[in-house]
N, C-alpha and C positions, 0 to 999 in steps of 0.2 A: 504494500500500500504506500502510495506517495503522500507525504504530508509535509507541512512546513514547520520549521523549528526556529527558535531564537538561537542564532549562532553563538551568542554569548553563553548560553546554557548548554549547547551541544557543539563543542568545538570540532567534532568529527563530521558534522553535517556538511553536505556538498552545496556549493553555491553555483549559480548560473551567471556568468559575466554579463553585465548590462541589464540584469533583472533586479528590481528592488520591490520587495513586498513590504508594505507599510500597514501596520495595524494601529488604528486609532481607537483606544479603549474608552470610548464615550459616544454618546449620541452626537451627531453632527447637527448643530442648531445655529441659528444666525449669530448668537453671541460668542461662539467658540470657533467660527469659521476662519477668522483671521489667524487664530492660534494654530489651527490645524494646517492652514496654508504655510505658515512659517515653519512648522515642524517638518512638513513634507519637503519643502524647498531646502531646508538644512540637511535633511537626509540625502537628498539628491546631490547636493553640493559636496557632501562628505564621501561620495562614492569614488572609488579609484578608477573605474572604467566608465566611459560615457554610455 
């Protein structure tokens, strides 16, 4: 079975270059949309491969 894991918790997990899965652990509502956007952009900017 293929599943996704947090690579910080599962260092042997395989990654796919160029693919970023982002889990936002909250409902997306107008008042936290800017926060989510900033978190996603920061995660994308932190990636080593485009």
